[in-house]
C-alpha positions in Angstrom: 40.5 -39.9 -63.8 37.0 -40.6 -64.9 33.5 -39.1 -64.5 32.8 -40.1 -61.0 29.9 -40.0 -58.6 30.6 -38.6 -55.3 30.1 -40.6 -52.0 32.3 -41.3 -49.0 31.6 -45.0 -49.7 29.3 -45.7 -46.9 26.9 -48.6 -47.3 23.4 -48.6 -45.8 23.4 -50.9 -43.3 20.8 -54.0 -43.2 18.7 -55.4 -46.1 16.1 -52.5 -45.6 18.2 -49.4 -45.2 17.3 -46.1 -46.5 18.8 -45.7 -50.1 19.4 -41.8 -49.3 22.0 -42.5 -46.8 24.5 -43.9 -49.3 23.6 -42.1 -52.4 23.2 -38.7 -50.9 25.6 -39.3 -48.3 27.8 -35.9 -47.7 27.3 -34.5 -51.4 24.2 -32.7 -50.5 21.7 -35.3 -51.6 22.3 -35.1 -55.3 23.9 -37.6 -57.5 26.3 -36.1 -60.1 28.7 -37.7 -62.7 29.6 -41.2 -63.5 27.3 -40.8 -66.8 29.7 -43.2 -68.9 29.7 -45.7 -66.2 25.9 -45.8 -65.9 25.5 -46.0 -69.5 27.8 -48.9 -69.4 26.1 -50.7 -66.7 22.9 -50.3 -68.1 24.1 -51.6 -71.2 25.5 -54.7 -69.7 22.0 -55.7 -68.2 20.6 -56.2 -71.7 23.8 -57.8 -73.0 23.5 -61.3 -74.5 25.5 -63.7 -71.8 27.2 -66.9 -72.3 24.0 -69.0 -72.1 22.0 -67.0 -74.5 24.8 -67.0 -77.0 24.8 -71.1 -76.7 20.9 -70.9 -77.2 19.7 -71.5 -73.6 18.0 -69.3 -71.1 20.2 -67.9 -68.7 19.7 -69.9 -65.2 20.6 -67.2 -62.8 20.2 -63.7 -62.0 22.5 -61.4 -64.0 25.3 -59.9 -61.6 26.8 -56.4 -62.1 30.0 -55.7 -60.3 31.2 -52.1 -59.3 34.8 -52.3 -58.3 36.6 -49.8 -56.5 38.5 -48.8 -53.1 36.8 -47.7 -50.1 35.5 -44.1 -50.4 35.6 -43.8 -54.4 31.9 -43.8 -54.7 31.2 -47.3 -55.7 28.4 -47.4 -53.3 26.8 -44.1 -54.5 27.1 -45.3 -58.3 25.2 -48.8 -57.0 22.5 -47.0 -55.3 22.0 -44.8 -58.1 21.8 -47.4 -60.5 19.5 -49.3 -58.5 17.3 -45.8 -58.3 17.0 -45.5 -62.0 16.2 -49.3 -62.5 13.5 -49.1 -59.7 10.9 -49.3 -62.0 11.8 -52.3 -63.9 12.0 -54.2 -60.4 8.6 -53.8 -58.9 9.0 -56.1 -56.2 11.5 -53.9 -54.4 15.2 -53.2 -54.1 16.7 -55.6 -51.1 20.1 -54.2 -49.5 22.8 -55.9 -47.6 26.3 -55.0 -46.4 28.6 -58.1 -46.7 31.3 -56.9 -44.5 31.4 -55.1 -41.0 33.0 -51.5 -41.0 36.1 -53.3 -39.6 36.2 -55.6 -42.9 35.0 -58.8 -41.0 32.9 -60.8 -43.6 29.6 -60.9 -42.3 28.2 -64.7 -42.3 26.1 -65.9 -45.2 23.3 -66.9 -42.9 22.9 -63.7 -41.0 22.8 -61.7 -44.7 20.4 -64.5 -46.1 18.0 -63.7 -42.8 18.1 -60.0 -43.3 17.0 -60.4 -46.8 14.4 -62.6 -45.9 13.1 -60.3 -43.3 13.1 -57.5 -46.0 10.8 -59.8 -47.8 8.7 -60.8 -44.8 9.3 -64.1 -45.5 9.7 -66.2 -42.1 12.6 -68.2 -41.6 13.1 -70.7 -38.1 15.4 -69.8 -35.6 18.8 -71.5 -35.6 18.4 -72.4 -39.7 21.7 -73.1 -41.2 23.1 -71.5 -44.1 22.3 -74.0 -46.8 18.4 -73.8 -45.4 18.4 -69.8 -45.6 19.9 -69.6 -48.8 17.5 -72.1 -50.1 14.6 -70.4 -48.6 15.7 -67.2 -50.0 16.2 -68.6 -53.7 12.6 -70.0 -53.3 11.3 -66.7 -52.3 12.8 -64.8 -55.1 11.8 -67.4 -57.7 8.7 -65.7 -58.7 9.6 -62.3 -58.1 11.2 -59.5 -60.1 13.8 -57.9 -57.7 17.2 -56.0 -57.5 19.6 -57.0 -54.7 22.5 -54.7 -54.1 25.2 -56.5 -52.1 27.6 -54.0 -50.6 30.9 -54.1 -49.5 31.6 -57.8 -50.5 34.6 -58.9 -48.2 37.9 -59.9 -49.4 37.8 -63.2 -48.0 41.4 -64.9 -47.8 41.0 -68.5 -48.6 43.4 -71.2 -46.9 46.4 -71.5 -49.2 46.5 -74.6 -51.3 48.9 -77.3 -50.4 52.0 -77.5 -52.2 52.4 -79.8 -55.3 54.3 -82.8 -55.0 55.5 -82.2 -58.4 58.7 -80.1 -58.3 58.2 -76.8 -60.3 60.1 -75.4 -62.9 62.7 -73.0 -61.6 62.1 -69.1 -62.3 64.5 -67.0 -64.5 64.0 -64.0 -62.1 63.0 -63.0 -58.9 60.7 -60.5 -60.2 58.7 -63.4 -61.9 58.4 -65.2 -58.7 57.0 -62.1 -57.0 54.7 -61.4 -59.9 53.2 -64.7 -59.8 52.6 -64.7 -55.9 50.8 -61.6 -56.3 48.7 -62.9 -59.1 47.9 -66.0 -57.0 47.1 -64.0 -54.0 44.6 -61.6 -56.2 42.9 -64.9 -57.3 42.6 -66.1 -54.0 40.9 -63.0 -52.8 38.4 -62.9 -55.7 37.4 -66.4 -55.2 36.8 -65.7 -51.5 34.8 -62.7 -52.2 32.8 -64.7 -55.0 32.2 -67.4 -52.3 30.4 -64.9 -50.3 28.0 -63.7 -53.2 27.4 -66.9 -54.8 25.2 -68.4 -52.2 22.8 -65.4 -52.4 22.2 -65.2 -56.2 18.6 -65.9 -57.4 18.0 -68.9 -59.7 15.9 -66.8 -61.8 17.0 -64.3 -64.6 14.0 -61.9 -63.7 16.2 -60.8 -60.6 19.4 -58.5 -60.8 22.4 -58.5 -58.4 24.4 -55.4 -58.4 27.6 -56.4 -56.1 30.0 -53.5 -54.8 33.4 -54.8 -54.1 37.0 -54.1 -53.9 38.2 -56.6 -56.5 37.0 -59.0 -59.2 34.7 -61.8 -58.6 36.2 -64.7 -59.9 34.3 -67.7 -59.8 30.9 -66.3 -61.0 30.4 -66.6 -64.7 29.8 -63.8 -67.2 30.6 -60.7 -64.5 32.3 -57.8 -66.1 33.4 -55.3 -63.5 32.9 -51.6 -63.8 36.1 -50.2 -62.1 35.9 -46.9 -60.3 39.4 -44.6 -60.5 39.4 -41.4 -59.3 37.2 -38.2 -59.5 37.7 -36.4 -62.9 38.7 -32.3 -62.1 35.1 -31.1 -63.2 33.5 -33.1 -60.9 35.7 -32.8 -58.4 35.5 -28.7 -58.4 31.7 -29.5 -58.2 32.1 -31.3 -55.2 34.3 -28.8 -53.5 32.1 -26.0 -54.7 29.1 -27.5 -52.6 30.6 -27.6 -49.3 33.0 -24.5 -49.7 30.8 -22.3 -51.8 31.6 -21.1 -55.2 33.6 -18.0 -54.6 36.6 -19.4 -53.3 36.6 -22.1 -56.1 36.0 -19.3 -58.9 38.6 -16.9 -57.5 41.3 -19.2 -57.2 40.6 -22.2 -59.7 44.2 -23.3 -60.2 44.8 -23.7 -56.4 41.2 -25.5 -56.3 42.8 -27.9 -59.1 46.0 -28.4 -57.0 43.8 -29.2 -54.2 42.0 -32.1 -56.2 45.6 -33.5 -57.3 46.7 -33.5 -54.0 43.5 -35.3 -53.0 44.2 -37.9 -55.7 40.8 -37.4 -56.9 39.5 -39.3 -54.0 35.8 -38.2 -53.4 35.8 -39.2 -49.6 39.1 -36.8 -49.6 37.4 -34.0 -51.0 34.4 -34.0 -49.0 36.6 -33.8 -46.1 38.5 -30.8 -47.7 35.2 -29.2 -48.5 33.9 -29.5 -44.9 37.7 -28.0 -43.6 37.1 -24.9 -46.2 33.7 -24.4 -45.2 34.3 -24.3 -41.5 36.9 -21.7 -42.1 35.1 -19.0 -44.4 38.5 -16.7 -44.3 40.9 -19.4 -45.2 42.0 -19.6 -48.8 42.1 -22.9 -51.0 45.7 -22.2 -51.5 46.1 -22.4 -47.8 44.7 -26.2 -47.6 46.5 -27.2 -50.7 49.9 -26.0 -49.3 49.3 -27.6 -45.8 48.1 -31.0 -47.5 51.2 -31.2 -49.6 53.6 -30.3 -46.7 52.1 -33.3 -44.7 55.2 -35.7 -44.1 54.8 -39.1 -45.8 54.3 -42.0 -43.4 53.4 -45.2 -45.6 49.7 -45.8 -45.6 49.1 -42.0 -44.6 50.6 -41.3 -48.2 47.1 -41.0 -49.8 45.0 -38.3 -50.7 42.3 -39.6 -48.2 44.7 -39.9 -45.4 46.4 -36.7 -46.1 43.3 -34.3 -45.8 41.7 -36.6 -42.9 45.0 -35.8 -40.9 44.6 -32.2 -41.9 41.2 -32.2 -40.8 41.8 -34.0 -37.4 44.7 -31.5 -36.9 42.3 -28.8 -36.5 39.8 -30.4 -34.2 39.8 -29.4 -30.5 41.2 -32.0 -28.1 37.9 -33.3 -26.6 36.3 -33.7 -30.2 39.6 -35.4 -31.6 39.3 -38.0 -28.9 35.5 -38.4 -29.7 36.4 -38.9 -33.3 39.3 -41.6 -32.7 36.8 -43.7 -30.4 34.1 -43.8 -33.0 35.9 -46.8 -34.5 34.7 -48.8 -31.5 30.9 -48.1 -32.4 29.2 -51.4 -33.1 28.6 -51.9 -36.9 29.5 -48.4 -37.4 26.4 -46.8 -36.0 26.7 -44.2 -33.4 24.1 -42.2 -31.8 24.8 -39.6 -29.0 24.4 -41.9 -26.0 27.1 -44.4 -27.6 29.6 -41.3 -28.3 28.6 -39.8 -24.7 29.6 -43.1 -23.1 32.8 -43.5 -25.2 34.2 -40.1 -24.3 32.7 -39.8 -20.8 30.8 -36.6 -21.8 27.1 -35.6 -21.7 24.6 -36.8 -24.5 24.0 -33.4 -25.4 27.8 -32.3 -25.8 28.1 -35.7 -27.9 25.3 -35.0 -30.1 26.7 -31.4 -31.0 29.9 -33.0 -31.6 28.5 -35.4 -34.1 26.7 -32.9 -36.0 29.8 -30.8 -36.2 31.6 -34.1 -37.8 28.9 -34.3 -40.1 29.3 -30.6 -41.3 33.1 -31.5 -41.5 32.6 -34.5 -43.8 33.8 -37.0 -41.3 30.3 -38.7 -40.3 26.9 -39.2 -42.1 23.6 -38.4 -40.5 21.3 -41.5 -41.0 17.8 -41.1 -42.2 16.3 -42.2 -38.9 13.2 -41.0 -36.5 16.2 -41.1 -33.8 19.6 -39.1 -34.2 22.0 -41.8 -35.5 25.3 -41.7 -37.4 27.2 -43.5 -39.8 31.1 -43.8 -39.5 32.5 -44.1 -43.0 34.0 -47.4 -43.7 37.0 -45.7 -45.3 37.8 -43.6 -42.2 37.6 -46.7 -39.8 41.2 -48.0 -40.6 42.6 -44.4 -40.1 40.5 -43.9 -37.0 41.9 -47.4 -35.5 45.5 -46.3 -36.3 44.9 -43.0 -34.2 43.4 -45.0 -31.4 46.2 -47.3 -31.3 48.8 -44.7 -31.2 47.4 -41.9 -29.4 45.2 -43.8 -26.5 46.4 -46.3 -24.2 45.1 -49.9 -24.2 43.5 -49.2 -20.6 41.6 -46.3 -21.7 40.3 -48.0 -24.8 39.0 -50.8 -22.8 37.7 -48.3 -20.3 35.8 -46.6 -23.0 34.4 -50.0 -24.3 33.3 -50.8 -20.8 31.5 -47.6 -20.5 29.8 -48.2 -23.9 28.5 -51.7 -22.9 27.3 -50.3 -19.5 25.3 -47.7 -21.2 23.8 -49.9 -23.5 22.9 -52.4 -20.4 21.2 -49.6 -18.7 19.2 -48.3 -21.8 18.0 -51.9 -22.1 16.8 -52.3 -18.7 14.9 -49.1 -19.1 13.5 -50.5 -22.4 12.1 -53.5 -20.7 11.0 -51.8 -17.5 9.0 -49.2 -19.1 6.5 -52.5 -20.2 6.0 -53.4 -16.5 3.0 -52.3 -14.6 3.1 -48.8 -13.0 3.5 -50.0 -9.4 6.2 -52.6 -9.9 9.6 -52.6 -8.6 11.2 -52.1 -12.0 9.0 -48.9 -12.8 10.1 -47.3 -9.4 13.6 -48.0 -10.3 13.1 -46.6 -13.5 11.6 -43.5 -12.1 15.1 -43.0 -10.4 17.2 -43.1 -13.7 18.5 -40.0 -15.3 16.2 -38.6 -17.5 18.5 -39.4 -20.6 18.1 -43.0 -19.7 14.1 -43.1 -19.6 11.8 -43.9 -22.3 8.4 -41.8 -22.2 6.4 -44.8 -22.9 6.6 -48.4 -24.2 5.8 -47.5 -27.9 9.0 -45.0 -27.8 11.1 -47.7 -26.1 9.9 -50.3 -28.8 10.6 -48.0 -31.5 14.4 -47.4 -30.2 14.8 -51.0 -30.0 13.7 -51.4 -33.5 15.9 -48.9 -34.8 18.9 -49.8 -32.7 18.6 -53.4 -33.0 21.3 -54.1 -35.6 23.9 -52.1 -33.5 22.8 -53.9 -30.1 23.3 -57.2 -31.7 26.5 -56.1 -33.0 27.4 -54.9 -29.5 26.7 -58.4 -28.1 29.0 -60.0 -30.8 31.8 -57.5 -30.3 31.7 -57.8 -26.6 31.8 -61.6 -26.6 34.5 -61.6 -29.2 36.8 -59.2 -26.8 37.4 -61.7 -24.3 38.1 -59.3 -21.7 34.7 -57.9 -20.8 32.7 -61.0 -20.3 31.1 -59.9 -17.3 29.5 -56.8 -19.0 28.9 -59.0 -22.1 26.7 -61.5 -20.1 24.5 -58.5 -18.6 24.1 -57.2 -22.0 23.0 -60.3 -23.6 20.8 -61.0 -20.3 19.3 -57.4 -21.0 18.9 -57.6 -24.6 17.0 -61.0 -24.2 14.6 -59.5 -21.8 14.0 -56.6 -23.8 13.3 -58.3 -26.9 11.1 -60.8 -25.1 9.1 -58.1 -23.4 8.6 -56.0 -26.6 8.4 -58.6 -29.7 7.6 -62.0 -27.6 9.8 -64.8 -27.4 8.1 -66.2 -30.9 8.8 -63.0 -33.0 12.1 -62.5 -31.3 13.2 -66.2 -31.7 15.9 -65.9 -34.6 17.8 -63.1 -32.5 17.4 -65.0 -29.3 19.0 -68.2 -31.0 22.1 -66.2 -31.7 22.1 -64.3 -28.3 22.0 -67.7 -26.6 24.7 -69.0 -28.6 26.8 -65.9 -27.5 26.0 -66.9 -24.0 27.2 -70.3 -24.5 30.5 -69.0 -26.1 31.4 -67.1 -23.0 30.1 -69.8 -20.7 32.6 -72.4 -22.4 35.2 -69.9 -22.2 34.9 -68.9 -18.6 33.9 -72.7 -17.6 30.4 -71.8 -16.0 28.4 -74.9 -16.1 25.6 -73.3 -14.9 25.3 -70.8 -17.7 26.2 -73.4 -20.1 23.1 -75.6 -19.1 20.9 -72.7 -19.5 22.2 -71.7 -23.0 22.2 -75.2 -24.1 18.6 -75.5 -22.7 17.2 -72.4 -24.4 19.0 -73.5 -27.9 17.6 -76.8 -27.4 13.8 -75.5 -26.8 14.2 -73.3 -30.2 15.7 -76.2 -32.1 12.6 -78.5 -30.7 10.2 -76.0 -31.8 11.6 -75.8 -35.2 11.6 -79.4 -35.5 15.2 -80.4 -35.3 14.5 -82.8 -32.6 17.8 -84.6 -33.2 19.9 -81.5 -32.6 17.5 -80.5 -29.7 18.3 -83.9 -28.0 21.8 -83.7 -28.3 21.6 -80.2 -26.7 19.4 -81.5 -24.1 21.8 -84.3 -23.1 24.6 -81.8 -23.0 22.6 -79.3 -20.9 22.2 -82.1 -18.4 25.9 -83.0 -18.1 26.4 -79.4 -17.4 23.8 -79.1 -14.8 25.0 -82.0 -13.1 28.4 -80.6 -13.1 27.0 -77.1 -11.8 25.2 -79.3 -9.0 21.8 -77.4 -10.1 18.7 -79.5 -9.3 16.4 -77.1 -11.3 18.3 -77.3 -14.3 19.0 -81.2 -13.9 15.3 -81.9 -13.9 14.6 -79.8 -16.6 16.9 -81.3 -18.7 15.7 -84.7 -18.0 12.3 -83.9 -18.7 13.2 -82.1 -22.1 15.2 -85.5 -23.0 12.1 -87.2 -22.4 10.1 -84.8 -24.5 12.6 -85.1 -27.4 12.2 -88.9 -27.4 8.5 -88.7 -27.2 8.6 -86.5 -30.4 10.8 -89.0 -31.8 8.4 -91.7 -31.3 10.5 -93.7 -28.7 7.7 -93.9 -26.2 9.8 -96.2 -23.5 12.6 -94.0 -23.1 10.3 -90.8 -22.9 8.5 -92.6 -19.9 11.9 -93.6 -18.5 13.6 -89.9 -18.6 10.0 -88.6 -17.3 10.5 -91.2 -14.5 14.2 -89.6 -13.6 12.7 -86.3 -13.6 9.9 -87.2 -11.5 12.6 -88.8 -8.9 14.2 -85.4 -8.9 11.0 -83.3 -8.0 9.6 -85.9 -5.6 13.2 -85.7 -3.6 12.4 -81.7 -3.2 8.9 -82.5 -2.3 7.7 -80.7 -5.3 4.0 -81.7 -5.4 2.8 -79.8 -8.4 5.8 -80.7 -10.5 5.6 -84.2 -9.5 1.7 -84.4 -10.3 2.4 -82.8 -13.8 5.2 -85.4 -14.5 3.1 -88.2 -13.6 0.6 -86.8 -16.3 3.7 -87.0 -18.9 4.5 -90.3 -18.2 1.2 -91.3 -18.5 1.0 -90.0 -22.0 4.0 -91.7 -23.2 2.7 -94.8 -21.9 -0.7 -94.1 -23.6 0.9 -93.4 -27.1 2.9 -96.9 -26.2 -0.4 -98.6 -26.0 0.5 -99.7 -22.2 -2.9 -98.5 -21.0 -2.3 -100.1 -17.7 0.7 -98.0 -16.9 -1.0 -94.9 -18.3 -4.1 -95.4 -15.9 -1.7 -95.7 -12.8 0.0 -92.5 -13.7 -3.0 -90.6 -14.8 -4.6 -91.9 -11.1 -1.2 -90.5 -9.6 -1.7 -87.1 -11.3 -5.4 -86.7 -10.3 -4.1 -87.3 -6.5 -1.3 -85.2 -6.8 -3.4 -82.2 -8.0 -6.1 -82.9 -5.4 -3.3 -82.5 -2.6 -2.3 -79.2 -4.2 -5.7 -77.9 -4.8 -5.4 -77.2 -8.6 -9.1 -77.8 -9.7 -8.4 -77.1 -13.3 -5.4 -79.5 -13.6 -7.3 -82.0 -11.8 -10.0 -81.8 -14.2 -7.6 -82.0 -17.1 -6.0 -85.1 -15.7 -9.4 -86.9 -15.0 -10.2 -86.1 -18.6 -7.3 -87.9 -19.8 -8.1 -90.7 -17.3 -11.4 -91.0 -18.9 -9.7 -91.0 -22.4 -7.3 -93.9 -21.5 -10.2 -95.8 -19.4 -12.0 -95.8 -23.1 -9.0 -97.1 -24.9 -8.9 -99.7 -22.2 -12.3 -101.0 -22.9 -13.9 -99.4 -19.8 -16.8 -97.3 -21.2 -18.7 -97.3 -17.6 -15.5 -96.1 -15.9 -14.8 -93.5 -18.7 -18.2 -92.0 -18.2 -18.1 -91.8 -14.5 -14.7 -90.1 -14.7 -15.9 -87.7 -17.4 -18.7 -86.5 -15.3 -16.4 -86.2 -12.3 -14.1 -83.8 -14.6 -17.2 -82.0 -15.7 -18.0 -81.2 -12.3 -14.8 -79.9 -11.2 -14.2 -77.7 -14.4 -17.7 -76.1 -13.4 -16.4 -75.4 -9.9 -13.2 -74.0 -11.2 -15.1 -71.8 -13.3 -12.8 -72.6 -16.4 -15.2 -72.2 -19.3 -13.0 -73.5 -22.1 -11.9 -76.7 -20.2 -15.7 -77.1 -19.1 -16.8 -77.2 -23.0 -13.8 -79.7 -24.1 -15.0 -82.1 -21.2 -18.7 -81.6 -22.1 -17.8 -82.6 -25.8 -15.5 -85.6 -24.4 -18.4 -86.7 -22.3 -20.9 -86.3 -25.5 -18.6 -88.7 -27.3 -18.6 -91.0 -24.6 -22.4 -90.9 -24.3 -22.6 -91.7 -28.0 -20.3 -94.7 -28.1 -22.4 -96.1 -25.2 -25.6 -95.7 -27.0 -27.0 -92.9 -25.6 -27.4 -90.2 -28.6 -30.2 -88.0 -26.6 -27.7 -87.4 -23.6 -25.1 -86.8 -26.0 -27.0 -84.1 -27.6 -27.7 -82.4 -24.3 -23.8 -82.2 -23.5 -23.1 -80.8 -27.1 -25.9 -78.1 -26.8 -24.2 -77.2 -23.3 -20.9 -77.0 -24.8 -22.5 -74.8 -27.5 -24.0 -72.4 -25.0 -20.7 -72.0 -23.5 -18.5 -71.2 -26.4 -21.4 -69.6 -28.4 -20.7 -69.1 -32.1 -16.9 -69.9 -31.8 -17.5 -73.3 -30.8 -15.8 -74.9 -33.8 -12.6 -72.7 -33.8 -12.4 -73.0 -29.9 -12.9 -76.5 -29.5 -10.5 -77.4 -32.4 -8.1 -75.3 -30.5 -8.9 -77.0 -27.2 -8.6 -80.3 -28.8 -5.4 -80.2 -31.1 -3.8 -82.8 -32.9 -5.4 -86.2 -33.3 -4.2 -88.9 -30.7 -3.3 -92.6 -31.8 -6.5 -94.0 -32.5 -7.8 -90.8 -34.4 -9.7 -89.4 -31.1 -8.5 -85.5 -30.5 -6.1 -85.2 -27.7 -6.9 -82.5 -24.9 -4.9 -79.6 -24.1 -3.5 -81.1 -21.1 -2.2 -83.8 -23.3 -0.8 -81.2 -26.0 1.3 -79.2 -23.3 2.4 -82.6 -21.6 4.0 -83.7 -25.0 5.4 -80.6 -25.8 8.4 -80.7 -23.4 8.1 -77.0 -22.5 5.5 -76.5 -19.8 
């Protein structure tokens, strides 16, 4: 055994997680031991690499690997190393966990996005793995940062195809088995390296500390620091922290026997210390005897499993049930509401039980403004095994359903608190139990921020389960509304993109074409906003097929219009006008006059871009007439402004002047100051072209009086990008061209 840092091997979740949650954990908050390993790791940072020896500068960041079993203190060692090196990396320590508590590898794009968020570097919603990792490397190129990549997953790659050349026969079966084991280890190592390699910065000024269960074959120049069990002195120190010094000092032989029975496993010793602390009159020899007498049953024949079984056996029935069901907690994060819903008990009772588990070393309290706990990853397999053997599948599924239902109600409350006080949502909120209500929008936003990783994980797990799709759909709807209410759709776009993909998965699995169409439209809108127009076009077309299959006229018209918008963005104006025309027919069939008038404007815009001014004039005239019938003065004024623009393009300056004057008068009647100022400027430009600079100055002065000192910025915002001939496009034209009115 070696000098060991003590931790139950829990990683701080997320790229910006608290460093104390892993380094301190259940060991009382003070790191001990591992002096030799720390010295070797620090020496390895300055060691000359293969590139340096060959006379070349290292092209990438140095990678330090800390390898060990879950619960061996590997994360604690990594965190202590990062703490000691913090001053050498002024741009910060970035943390990410590369596998979920159940061992499922975290997708690289999710990890890269978390790291970019920690760096405050924006990344477009829906960006793929290659784009995100390239953005991450570019962001780190001029930084000196330390990346702590925890729980690198053991990804099993597909087996290689058998060779066509016959292999030489082995002399013994043992040799075959050894070769197969080596091949399996190599596959696991290569898979783990594939998870780390895309995240490595392309600069030697950064340092990467990876925590894994095995080697990283495939990444050059990596020497692992392999952790074994805890040495006797450090183990006794750990037991003393929890159980007190008296019993350890009085019976040192029994204490050493307990260390041996635990196999020197830090997590096992933390639980053993918690068991002793909860029983002040129990002797260390009693626990040692009970642990040694536990029957062997395969996987349970380890120090951690034996001590855990002993601690579990001493729990009351309700507490034992809560502990078992914690393996269902999304992302391994538990709060009192989650535990309450899983077990079907009160929130206060759940919190008291969770605090008891912390004292017993079975959970870790997370440093958070809200009560939140972390399930140690090394205990998740043991908890899952207990759940499978002691709880009926129906009971487990019911617990999942209760947890999802509670989450849905909290999200609904989180959104409702942002509504006006006299709204129906706020009235409904007042009728909820106090435990489900937020006192104000700020408290709700803080809860949403803190619980966001667990909420997103809950949505992913609910969809993956496949048996609770109705609840999963409600959860994703509530989560979408809450994120949009507190953060806005733009800020929440990356999360919303993932949620819409999950909605699409459920809709396809359940053959729900209406929901497929909605999810595809939402995804396509996000694609369009981030410049992926071809991808957006493909999704809009797929949404159109689903909308037609569902018989949904609204989604059908929406998809047709969006297809037209995508073609317009791609510069295919004839197709854009054609698809706008199809959408127009849908609205006219339902006698939707306002929408029909708006579509006439979009058709006219496409024709204007194509230089077909005659068609553009006819459609703008139809738009003006449509807005006149609906009584929408601002829309009518905007349409007249665009009509005047096309008249000018068509070489009809006098008509352009009269139309501009009419538009200005309508904007004045509508009391729309920004629109009035924009039209005054348009009129001034027209008068300049007609050779009347004095009148043009009068209208510009009128616009200045309207907008004051903000004229230049406001007029630029209203005008937007240049049109085809260099003249500024109006706000109406920009909205029409966006495809997302």
